[in-house]
Backbone as CSV, one residue per row, in Angstrom:
resi,resn,N_x,N_y,N_z,CA_x,CA_y,CA_z,C_x,C_y,C_z
1,UNK,0.400,-3.076,2.023,0.093,-2.629,0.675,1.408,-2.418,-0.062
2,UNK,1.459,-2.851,-1.302,2.711,-2.681,-2.029,2.879,-1.219,-2.477
3,UNK,4.108,-0.860,-2.763,4.462,0.532,-3.059,3.751,1.061,-4.302
4,UNK,3.650,0.250,-5.356,2.991,0.695,-6.587,1.520,1.020,-6.326
5,UNK,0.865,0.155,-5.591,-0.545,0.389,-5.273,-0.694,1.619,-4.393
6,UNK,0.190,1.771,-3.448,0.144,2.927,-2.549,0.289,4.239,-3.330
7,UNK,1.221,4.273,-4.270,1.432,5.467,-5.096,0.205,5.723,-5.977
8,UNK,-0.347,4.670,-6.567,-1.537,4.809,-7.409,-2.708,5.362,-6.619
9,UNK,-2.931,4.832,-5.422,-4.040,5.292,-4.603,-3.829,6.731,-4.148
10,UNK,-2.606,7.087,-3.807,-2.328,8.463,-3.414,-2.661,9.413,-4.559
11,UNK,-2.258,9.066,-5.756,-2.547,9.869,-6.947,-4.060,10.000,-7.140
12,UNK,-4.767,8.898,-7.029,-6.214,8.903,-7.205,-6.899,9.801,-6.185
13,UNK,-6.587,9.606,-4.910,-7.262,10.373,-3.858,-6.926,11.862,-3.926
14,UNK,-5.679,12.184,-4.209,-5.310,13.598,-4.315,-6.008,14.259,-5.496
15,UNK,-6.101,13.541,-6.601,-6.790,14.089,-7.766,-8.279,14.268,-7.465
16,UNK,-8.896,13.267,-6.863,-10.320,13.368,-6.522,-10.567,14.534,-5.565
17,UNK,-9.681,14.727,-4.607,-9.836,15.814,-3.645,-9.690,17.185,-4.289
18,UNK,-9.008,17.256,-5.408,-8.769,18.532,-6.081,-9.880,18.918,-7.059
19,UNK,-10.848,18.051,-7.258,-11.927,18.359,-8.201,-12.694,19.583,-7.713
20,UNK,-13.014,20.461,-8.639,-13.568,21.757,-8.256,-15.087,21.846,-8.270
21,UNK,-15.748,21.039,-9.080,-17.201,21.149,-9.146,-17.807,19.830,-9.644
22,UNK,-19.142,19.811,-9.694,-19.860,18.597,-10.074,-19.488,18.148,-11.489
23,UNK,-19.394,19.083,-12.413,-19.068,18.724,-13.800,-17.697,18.072,-13.882
24,UNK,-16.732,18.616,-13.160,-15.389,18.035,-13.172,-15.393,16.653,-12.522
25,UNK,-16.157,16.491,-11.435,-16.252,15.193,-10.769,-16.898,14.158,-11.689
26,UNK,-17.950,14.569,-12.392,-18.604,13.651,-13.336,-17.632,13.194,-14.412
27,UNK,-16.894,14.132,-14.983,-15.929,13.786,-16.024,-14.860,12.842,-15.500
28,UNK,-14.356,13.137,-14.305,-13.313,12.324,-13.681,-13.783,10.881,-13.502
29,UNK,-14.943,10.710,-12.852,-15.405,9.355,-12.566,-15.871,8.622,-13.816
30,UNK,-16.453,9.322,-14.768,-16.861,8.670,-16.016,-15.653,8.242,-16.843
31,UNK,-14.564,8.988,-16.724,-13.349,8.634,-17.459,-12.659,7.415,-16.852
32,UNK,-12.761,7.267,-15.545,-12.010,6.215,-14.857,-12.831,5.007,-14.426
33,UNK,-14.133,5.166,-14.327,-14.990,4.092,-13.816,-16.023,3.713,-14.866
34,UNK,-16.484,2.486,-14.773,-17.599,2.098,-15.622,-18.861,2.753,-15.072
35,UNK,-19.876,2.801,-15.898,-21.152,3.364,-15.446,-21.667,2.590,-14.235
36,UNK,-21.514,1.283,-14.262,-21.975,0.436,-13.148,-21.217,0.762,-11.860
37,UNK,-19.908,0.979,-11.938,-19.129,1.324,-10.747,-19.598,2.643,-10.144
38,UNK,-19.849,3.627,-10.993,-20.353,4.914,-10.509,-21.714,4.724,-9.855
39,UNK,-22.576,3.929,-10.482,-23.907,3.669,-9.926,-23.814,2.999,-8.554
40,UNK,-22.900,2.048,-8.404,-22.759,1.343,-7.129,-22.247,2.266,-6.024
41,UNK,-21.289,3.121,-6.350,-20.780,4.072,-5.361,-21.900,5.033,-4.955
42,UNK,-22.622,5.547,-5.944,-23.723,6.476,-5.673,-24.807,5.799,-4.842
43,UNK,-25.100,4.561,-5.170,-26.117,3.814,-4.441,-25.729,3.647,-2.972
44,UNK,-24.476,3.320,-2.726,-24.015,3.124,-1.345,-24.065,4.423,-0.553
45,UNK,-23.740,5.525,-1.200,-23.841,6.816,-0.528,-25.296,7.120,-0.177
46,UNK,-26.204,6.843,-1.104,-27.628,7.070,-0.849,-28.137,6.150,0.253
47,UNK,-27.678,4.914,0.269,-28.029,3.983,1.351,-27.584,4.566,2.694
48,UNK,-26.376,5.108,2.750,-25.879,5.709,3.997,-26.772,6.870,4.423
49,UNK,-27.178,7.678,3.474,-28.068,8.802,3.777,-29.371,8.300,4.381
50,UNK,-29.967,7.292,3.765,-31.237,6.752,4.262,-31.069,6.083,5.622
51,UNK,-29.958,5.377,5.820,-29.696,4.778,7.128,-29.575,5.856,8.198
52,UNK,-28.943,6.968,7.851,-28.782,8.058,8.824,-30.120,8.688,9.188
53,UNK,-31.121,8.495,8.332,-32.475,8.990,8.590,-33.318,7.931,9.310
54,UNK,-32.655,6.847,9.734,-33.293,5.746,10.462,-34.389,5.048,9.666
55,UNK,-34.187,4.957,8.369,-35.129,4.210,7.532,-34.910,2.721,7.750
56,UNK,-35.954,1.939,7.560,-35.843,0.493,7.740,-35.281,-0.146,6.479
57,UNK,-34.636,-1.290,6.657,-33.971,-1.986,5.552,-34.890,-2.182,4.356
58,UNK,-36.091,-2.661,4.607,-36.978,-2.977,3.483,-37.292,-1.730,2.657
59,UNK,-37.461,-0.593,3.309,-37.698,0.662,2.578,-36.465,1.073,1.782
60,UNK,-35.291,0.895,2.371,-34.042,1.266,1.695,-33.822,0.380,0.473
61,UNK,-34.046,-0.913,0.636,-33.898,-1.855,-0.479,-34.856,-1.468,-1.599
62,UNK,-36.092,-1.176,-1.249,-37.096,-0.816,-2.251,-36.754,0.509,-2.933
63,UNK,-36.327,1.484,-2.160,-36.070,2.817,-2.707,-34.787,2.892,-3.532
64,UNK,-33.778,2.104,-3.167,-32.476,2.218,-3.829,-32.171,1.088,-4.804
65,UNK,-32.814,-0.044,-4.628,-32.487,-1.207,-5.442,-31.271,-1.963,-4.921
66,UNK,-30.716,-1.508,-3.810,-29.571,-2.191,-3.194,-30.038,-3.494,-2.552
67,UNK,-29.136,-4.446,-2.492,-29.468,-5.693,-1.806,-29.408,-5.455,-0.301
68,UNK,-30.040,-6.348,0.454,-29.972,-6.230,1.913,-28.535,-6.415,2.391
69,UNK,-27.733,-7.196,1.649,-26.314,-7.363,2.006,-25.566,-6.046,1.852
70,UNK,-25.880,-5.289,0.814,-25.237,-3.988,0.625,-25.648,-3.030,1.729
71,UNK,-26.918,-3.026,2.082,-27.391,-2.163,3.169,-26.666,-2.525,4.456
72,UNK,-26.519,-3.809,4.732,-25.800,-4.261,5.926,-24.339,-3.835,5.898
73,UNK,-23.704,-3.947,4.743,-22.299,-3.567,4.590,-22.115,-2.081,4.874
74,UNK,-23.004,-1.265,4.330,-22.917,0.181,4.561,-23.173,0.488,6.033
75,UNK,-24.131,-0.187,6.625,-24.432,0.040,8.051,-23.224,-0.314,8.921
76,UNK,-22.542,-1.405,8.596,-21.338,-1.788,9.357,-20.241,-0.738,9.195
77,UNK,-20.070,-0.241,7.976,-19.061,0.793,7.734,-19.393,2.051,8.530
78,UNK,-20.669,2.398,8.564,-21.086,3.584,9.319,-20.856,3.395,10.815
79,UNK,-21.093,2.200,11.308,-20.876,1.919,12.732,-19.391,1.938,13.072
80,UNK,-18.560,1.504,12.137,-17.116,1.438,12.376,-16.475,2.820,12.402
81,UNK,-17.075,3.768,11.695,-16.497,5.117,11.640,-17.608,6.159,11.681
82,UNK,-18.266,6.225,12.822,-19.419,7.122,12.997,-19.105,8.580,12.689
83,UNK,-17.978,9.070,13.193,-17.632,10.482,13.012,-17.416,10.825,11.543
84,UNK,-16.753,9.949,10.820,-16.529,10.196,9.402,-17.859,10.298,8.666
85,UNK,-18.737,9.328,8.889,-20.012,9.341,8.180,-20.878,10.521,8.603
86,UNK,-20.768,10.920,9.858,-21.516,12.100,10.315,-21.091,13.327,9.502
87,UNK,-19.780,13.529,9.363,-19.266,14.670,8.594,-19.632,14.550,7.117
88,UNK,-19.483,13.359,6.569,-19.798,13.131,5.163,-21.264,13.443,4.867
89,UNK,-22.150,12.949,5.710,-23.577,13.150,5.479,-23.998,14.588,5.752
90,UNK,-23.311,15.269,6.655,-23.575,16.700,6.849,-23.229,17.463,5.581
91,UNK,-22.082,17.126,4.982,-21.684,17.763,3.717,-22.710,17.467,2.631
92,UNK,-23.137,16.225,2.547,-24.115,15.834,1.546,-25.408,16.617,1.723
93,UNK,-25.881,16.720,2.938,-27.134,17.445,3.197,-27.009,18.920,2.871
94,UNK,-25.825,19.495,3.075,-25.618,20.891,2.711,-25.701,21.085,1.194
95,UNK,-25.277,20.090,0.449,-25.260,20.176,-1.009,-26.615,19.940,-1.649
96,UNK,-27.471,19.232,-0.930,-28.782,18.885,-1.526,-29.821,19.956,-1.298
């Protein structure tokens, strides 16, 4: 990764990690991302939640509007880093 990109990503992640509440997070992502980008990120997180509940692909596709390719991509990511997704989804469930 080139140095400029590395610095940009560090700035982005540190800023995102410092967000204090939902309103601040909404403002941050709406300022930096298109509505479609936010929707896609949210959709993938919801797909991960449903996969963790052992829902079948067809139900996930129907419930989220995600393509089967997106569901597969999220499932592969979850398999590649099980512990991370376990912690992430535990946090999500605590918030809901």
